[in-house]
C-alpha positions as CSV (number, residue, x, y, z in Angstrom):
1,M,-2.5,13.3,15.9
2,E,1.1,15.7,16.3
3,Q,-1.1,18.0,13.6
4,V,-4.3,17.9,15.5
5,E,-2.4,18.9,19.1
6,H,-1.2,21.5,17.0
7,F,-4.6,22.7,15.4
8,K,-6.7,22.3,19.2
9,S,-3.8,24.5,20.9
10,G,-5.3,26.8,18.7
11,T,-3.0,27.5,15.7
12,R,-4.9,27.8,12.3
13,D,-2.5,29.2,10.0
14,Y,-1.8,25.6,7.7
15,A,2.2,27.0,7.7
16,D,2.5,26.2,11.4
17,I,0.2,23.1,11.6
18,K,3.1,20.5,11.1
19,G,4.3,16.9,12.1
20,S,6.8,14.0,11.6
21,T,5.1,13.6,8.5
22,G,5.6,17.3,6.9
23,P,2.9,20.0,6.9
24,C,-0.5,19.5,6.9
25,V,-1.9,18.5,3.1
26,Y,-5.8,17.9,3.9
27,P,-8.5,19.9,4.2
28,A,-9.9,21.6,7.4
29,G,-12.8,19.1,7.7
30,H,-9.3,16.1,8.1
31,L,-8.6,18.3,11.4
32,Y,-12.1,18.5,12.8
33,L,-12.9,14.9,12.5
34,F,-9.4,14.3,13.4
35,S,-9.4,16.3,16.8
36,I,-12.7,14.0,17.7
37,L,-10.9,11.1,17.5
38,H,-8.0,13.0,19.2
39,S,-10.7,13.0,21.6
40,L,-12.0,9.7,21.9
41,T,-8.8,7.5,22.0
42,N,-7.3,9.9,24.9
43,Q,-5.6,12.3,22.9
44,G,-4.1,10.0,20.2
45,N,-2.8,7.2,22.9
46,N,-5.0,5.0,22.9
47,I,-4.1,3.4,19.7
48,L,-6.6,0.4,20.1
49,K,-10.1,2.0,20.5
50,A,-8.7,4.1,17.3
51,Q,-8.7,0.5,15.5
52,L,-11.4,-0.2,17.0
53,I,-12.9,2.9,15.3
54,F,-11.8,2.0,12.1
55,L,-12.6,-1.4,12.3
56,V,-16.2,-0.2,12.3
57,I,-16.1,2.0,9.6
58,Y,-14.4,-0.6,7.3
59,L,-17.3,-3.1,7.8
60,I,-19.5,-0.1,7.1
61,N,-17.1,0.6,4.0
62,G,-17.2,-2.9,3.3
63,L,-21.3,-3.7,3.4
64,L,-21.5,-0.2,0.6
65,V,-19.1,-1.8,-1.6
66,I,-20.9,-4.9,-1.8
67,R,-24.2,-3.6,-2.3
68,L,-22.9,-1.4,-4.9
69,Y,-21.3,-4.5,-6.7
70,R,-24.4,-6.2,-6.1
71,A,-26.6,-3.1,-7.6
72,V,-24.3,-2.7,-10.5
73,L,-23.2,-6.0,-11.5
74,K,-25.6,-8.6,-10.6
75,V,-22.2,-10.9,-8.6
76,E,-22.9,-13.3,-6.2
77,P,-21.9,-11.8,-2.7
78,Y,-19.8,-15.2,-2.0
79,V,-17.4,-13.8,-5.1
80,L,-17.7,-10.2,-3.5
81,I,-17.2,-11.0,0.5
82,L,-14.3,-13.9,-0.8
83,L,-12.7,-10.2,-2.7
84,F,-13.9,-8.4,0.6
85,L,-11.7,-11.2,3.0
86,T,-8.6,-10.8,0.7
87,S,-7.9,-7.3,0.0
88,Y,-4.8,-6.8,2.1
89,R,-4.6,-3.4,0.6
90,V,-7.6,-2.4,1.9
91,H,-7.2,-4.2,5.5
92,S,-3.9,-2.6,5.8
93,I,-5.4,1.5,4.8
94,F,-8.4,0.8,7.4
95,I,-6.9,-1.2,10.0
96,L,-3.1,-0.3,10.6
97,R,-2.6,2.9,9.2
98,L,-6.0,4.8,10.2
99,F,-5.9,6.9,7.3
100,N,-7.7,9.6,6.7
101,D,-8.8,8.3,3.2
102,V,-10.6,5.9,5.1
103,I,-13.8,7.4,6.1
104,A,-14.0,10.7,3.1
105,V,-14.0,7.1,0.8
106,T,-16.8,5.3,3.1
107,L,-19.0,8.3,2.5
108,F,-18.1,8.7,-1.0
109,H,-19.0,4.7,-1.6
110,C,-22.1,5.9,0.3
111,S,-22.6,8.4,-2.0
112,L,-22.2,6.5,-4.8
113,L,-24.7,3.8,-3.2
114,L,-27.1,6.6,-3.0
115,M,-26.4,8.0,-6.6
116,V,-27.3,3.9,-7.7
117,H,-30.9,3.7,-6.1
118,R,-31.5,7.4,-7.3
119,R,-32.1,9.3,-4.1
120,W,-30.0,12.6,-5.5
121,S,-30.6,14.8,-2.7
122,L,-29.5,11.9,-0.3
123,A,-26.3,11.5,-2.5
124,S,-25.6,15.4,-3.0
125,L,-25.2,15.5,1.0
126,F,-23.0,12.5,1.6
127,F,-21.0,13.1,-1.2
128,R,-20.9,17.3,-0.1
129,S,-19.4,15.6,3.8
130,V,-16.8,14.3,1.2
131,L,-15.0,17.3,0.3
132,P,-13.7,18.8,3.2
133,L,-12.2,15.6,4.2
134,Y,-10.1,14.7,1.2
135,A,-9.9,17.1,-1.9
136,F,-8.8,14.4,-4.2
137,L,-12.7,13.6,-4.3
138,V,-13.8,16.9,-6.0
139,M,-12.7,15.3,-9.6
140,F,-15.8,12.8,-9.4
141,F,-17.5,16.3,-8.8
142,S,-18.1,16.5,-12.9
143,V,-19.5,13.2,-13.0
144,L,-21.8,14.2,-10.3
145,L,-22.8,17.6,-12.2
146,C,-23.6,15.0,-15.6
147,L,-25.7,12.1,-13.6
148,L,-28.0,15.5,-12.3
149,R,-28.4,17.1,-15.6
């Protein structure tokens, strides 16, 4: 949130957008999205509200992942729910640390689910919304191009 405060105060030069963890390394979409979260959480002071927002995103992501597994692997739902509930790493990233990756990965999973169901235009729209948030997912762009070909 320190970086967001710099951004909201008018700083647009990435070299000047820094926090206790170092310079801002995420694309600009991260700053816009977290500016909204910053406002929704009383300038980042209401941690519980932020955790509740991320909890909702976490549950949506879990549902998307379970639907993806069901569509691709035909696994029984109880196995997937057990995997979902026992993943400490996922709980930690979503609820405790409130990373930017959470929203980007949820949108990416939504895009994948739409691809599995051959809803290409909508899948491309969701995929496109991920890139301004988390540049790492650009690696999947070549796969998307192969699928659309």
